[in-house]
C-alpha positions as CSV (number, residue, x, y, z in Angstrom):
1,M,0.0,0.0,0.0
2,I,1.3,3.5,-0.9
3,I,0.2,6.7,0.8
4,I,0.5,10.1,-1.1
5,A,0.3,13.2,1.1
6,V,-1.8,15.8,-0.6
7,A,-0.1,19.2,-0.4
8,G,-0.5,22.6,-2.0
9,V,-4.2,22.4,-2.4
10,Q,-6.3,25.3,-1.2
11,W,-9.3,23.9,0.6
12,M,-12.4,26.1,0.7
13,L,-14.9,23.6,2.0
14,S,-15.1,22.0,5.5
15,T,-13.9,18.4,4.9
16,P,-10.6,18.3,3.0
17,V,-9.0,15.2,1.5
18,E,-5.9,14.6,3.5
19,R,-4.5,11.5,1.8
20,V,-4.7,9.4,-1.3
21,R,-4.2,5.7,-0.7
22,I,-3.1,3.6,-3.6
23,Q,-3.8,-0.2,-3.6
24,G,-2.7,-2.7,-6.2
25,G,1.1,-2.4,-5.9
26,P,1.8,-0.5,-9.2
27,R,5.2,-1.1,-10.6
28,H,5.4,1.1,-13.7
29,L,3.1,3.9,-12.8
30,R,4.9,7.1,-11.9
31,L,3.6,8.5,-8.6
32,G,4.5,12.1,-9.7
33,E,2.2,11.7,-12.8
34,L,-0.5,10.2,-10.6
35,R,-0.3,13.1,-8.2
36,R,-0.3,15.6,-11.1
37,V,-3.6,14.4,-12.5
38,V,-5.4,13.7,-9.2
39,T,-4.5,16.7,-7.1
40,P,-6.6,19.3,-9.1
41,L,-9.7,17.1,-8.6
42,L,-9.4,16.7,-4.8
43,D,-12.1,19.1,-3.7
44,D,-14.2,18.6,-0.6
45,Y,-14.3,15.0,0.6
46,W,-18.1,14.7,0.3
47,L,-18.4,16.6,-3.0
48,L,-15.6,14.7,-4.7
49,D,-16.4,13.7,-8.3
50,L,-15.3,10.0,-8.1
51,P,-16.0,9.3,-11.8
52,A,-13.9,12.3,-12.8
53,V,-11.0,11.1,-10.7
54,A,-11.3,7.6,-12.1
55,A,-11.3,8.9,-15.7
56,A,-8.2,11.1,-15.1
57,V,-6.3,8.1,-13.7
58,R,-7.4,5.8,-16.5
59,R,-5.8,8.2,-19.0
60,L,-2.4,7.4,-17.7
61,P,-0.7,4.9,-20.1
62,W,0.1,2.2,-17.5
63,V,-3.3,2.2,-16.0
64,D,-5.7,-0.6,-17.1
65,R,-8.5,-0.3,-14.5
66,V,-9.1,1.8,-11.4
67,R,-11.7,1.9,-8.7
68,V,-12.1,5.1,-6.6
69,E,-13.7,5.3,-3.2
70,R,-13.9,7.4,-0.1
71,I,-12.4,6.0,3.2
72,W,-13.7,7.9,6.3
73,P,-12.8,10.4,7.5
74,D,-10.4,12.0,5.0
75,V,-8.9,9.4,2.6
76,V,-9.5,8.8,-1.1
77,Q,-8.5,5.3,-2.1
78,L,-7.4,4.3,-5.6
79,D,-7.4,0.6,-6.4
80,I,-5.3,0.5,-9.5
81,R,-4.6,-2.4,-11.9
82,E,-1.7,-1.8,-14.3
83,Q,-1.5,-2.8,-17.9
84,R,0.3,-6.1,-18.5
85,P,2.3,-5.9,-21.7
86,L,2.1,-9.2,-23.6
87,L,3.6,-8.1,-26.9
88,R,5.4,-5.1,-28.4
89,W,3.6,-3.3,-31.1
90,G,6.0,-1.3,-33.4
91,K,8.6,0.8,-31.8
92,R,6.7,2.5,-29.0
93,S,3.6,0.5,-28.0
94,F,2.4,-2.7,-26.4
95,L,-0.6,-4.9,-26.6
96,N,-2.1,-6.2,-23.4
97,E,-3.6,-9.7,-22.8
98,R,-6.8,-8.5,-24.5
99,G,-5.0,-7.3,-27.7
100,E,-5.6,-3.6,-26.7
101,R,-2.8,-1.2,-27.6
102,F,-1.3,1.2,-25.1
103,T,1.7,3.5,-25.4
104,P,3.8,4.4,-22.3
105,D,6.8,6.7,-22.1
106,E,9.3,3.9,-21.8
107,V,9.4,0.6,-23.6
108,A,13.1,-0.4,-23.5
109,A,12.7,-2.5,-20.4
110,H,10.4,-4.9,-22.3
111,A,12.6,-5.4,-25.4
112,Y,12.5,-9.2,-24.7
113,L,8.8,-9.4,-25.6
114,P,7.8,-10.7,-29.1
115,L,7.3,-8.0,-31.6
116,L,4.3,-7.4,-33.9
117,T,4.5,-4.8,-36.7
118,G,1.8,-3.9,-39.1
119,P,-0.5,-1.2,-40.5
120,E,-2.6,0.9,-38.2
121,G,-5.7,-1.0,-37.3
122,Y,-4.1,-4.4,-37.7
123,E,-3.5,-4.8,-33.9
124,M,-6.3,-7.2,-33.1
125,R,-5.9,-9.3,-36.2
126,L,-2.2,-9.8,-35.6
127,F,-2.7,-10.4,-31.9
128,R,-5.1,-13.2,-32.7
129,A,-2.9,-14.6,-35.5
130,Y,0.1,-14.5,-33.1
131,R,-1.7,-16.6,-30.5
132,N,-2.9,-19.1,-33.0
133,M,0.5,-19.4,-34.8
134,S,2.4,-19.6,-31.5
135,A,0.2,-22.5,-30.4
136,A,0.8,-24.3,-33.7
137,L,4.6,-23.8,-33.7
138,R,5.2,-24.7,-30.1
139,P,5.0,-28.5,-30.6
140,L,7.7,-28.0,-33.3
141,G,10.0,-26.3,-30.8
142,W,9.7,-22.9,-32.5
143,R,8.7,-19.6,-31.0
144,I,7.8,-16.4,-32.9
145,R,10.2,-13.5,-32.3
146,H,8.6,-11.1,-34.8
147,L,5.3,-11.3,-36.8
148,E,5.4,-8.6,-39.5
149,V,3.0,-7.3,-42.1
150,D,4.7,-4.8,-44.4
151,E,3.2,-1.9,-46.3
152,R,2.2,-4.2,-49.2
153,R,0.3,-6.4,-46.7
154,S,2.7,-9.3,-47.0
155,W,3.1,-11.4,-43.9
156,R,6.4,-12.7,-42.5
157,L,7.5,-14.7,-39.5
158,H,10.8,-14.4,-37.8
159,L,11.5,-17.2,-35.4
160,D,13.7,-17.3,-32.3
161,D,16.4,-19.5,-33.9
162,G,16.7,-17.3,-37.0
163,V,14.2,-19.1,-39.3
164,R,12.2,-16.8,-41.6
165,I,8.9,-17.8,-43.1
166,V,7.2,-15.7,-45.8
167,L,3.5,-16.2,-46.0
168,G,2.7,-13.5,-48.6
169,R,-0.5,-11.5,-49.1
170,S,-3.0,-14.1,-50.2
171,E,-4.8,-15.7,-47.3
172,P,-1.7,-15.7,-45.0
173,E,-3.4,-17.5,-42.1
174,R,-4.5,-20.4,-44.4
175,T,-1.1,-20.5,-45.9
176,F,0.4,-20.8,-42.4
177,V,-1.8,-23.9,-41.8
178,R,-0.4,-25.5,-44.9
179,V,3.2,-24.7,-43.8
180,V,2.8,-26.2,-40.4
181,A,1.3,-29.4,-41.9
182,A,4.3,-29.7,-44.2
183,L,6.8,-29.0,-41.4
184,R,5.3,-31.8,-39.3
185,R,6.0,-34.3,-42.0
186,L,9.6,-33.2,-42.4
187,G,10.7,-34.3,-38.9
188,R,12.7,-32.5,-36.3
189,E,16.2,-33.0,-37.6
190,R,15.3,-31.9,-41.1
191,R,13.3,-28.9,-39.7
192,A,16.5,-27.8,-37.8
193,E,18.3,-27.4,-41.2
194,I,15.8,-24.8,-42.5
195,E,16.9,-21.2,-42.7
196,Y,14.2,-19.7,-44.9
197,L,10.9,-20.8,-46.2
198,D,8.9,-19.0,-48.9
199,A,5.2,-20.1,-49.0
200,R,4.1,-17.8,-51.8
201,Y,3.5,-20.7,-54.1
202,E,0.2,-22.3,-54.9
203,H,1.4,-25.9,-54.7
204,G,4.5,-25.9,-52.7
205,F,7.3,-24.0,-50.9
206,A,10.8,-22.7,-51.6
207,I,13.2,-23.7,-48.9
208,R,16.7,-22.5,-48.3
209,W,18.7,-24.7,-46.0
210,R,21.4,-23.7,-43.6
211,T,23.9,-25.5,-45.9
212,G,23.1,-22.8,-48.5
213,K,21.2,-25.2,-50.8
214,E,17.7,-24.4,-52.0
215,T,14.8,-26.7,-52.6
216,I,11.4,-26.4,-54.2
217,R,9.1,-28.7,-52.3
218,K,5.8,-29.6,-53.8
219,Q,2.9,-29.8,-51.4
220,S,1.4,-33.2,-50.9
221,H,-2.4,-33.4,-51.1
222,G,-2.7,-37.0,-49.9
């Protein structure tokens, strides 16, 4: 529990707010920023506009949810739940566990998170695609480091061991399903030799192996 002393506010009514109590153990939220947005709203204890305080706190980038209540005789309590960054979005933003985008001042401390990049408005689509693709690749021992949609709407996967998979523009999610089915048939040792896979072919894939050799592999329909 954190206590902020409220200072520098001119009280004109009879029951001033003396303290703001913060619950929830925020880790990223800057108390100075919180004090800045809350203090101007701390009028008389009984006349305090609780929805206005909650709205002001929610506008802070790291705040996901907040509940505001009075604690007799002179305390305002803020129960704050911070955003939980699940994925990076572009250079400056995150997506939380619901696929919602938020943009704090500092992102460098979370550089280890997988990265999604794409056009504005693609956040939810890529969030869902990432979850589905990650689940499909996990049994193969692969994890997604970067899921990218470029300006031409072409999809690419960069995996944690350096493998790149190009899915292209035409039905990339369906193409991914075909790729995973083919990779399962290859076997673990052979998959480990893949460096680059281009799935922009109607009936097969182009594969570059770590040896430098290239293969055009026709897709089996059996």
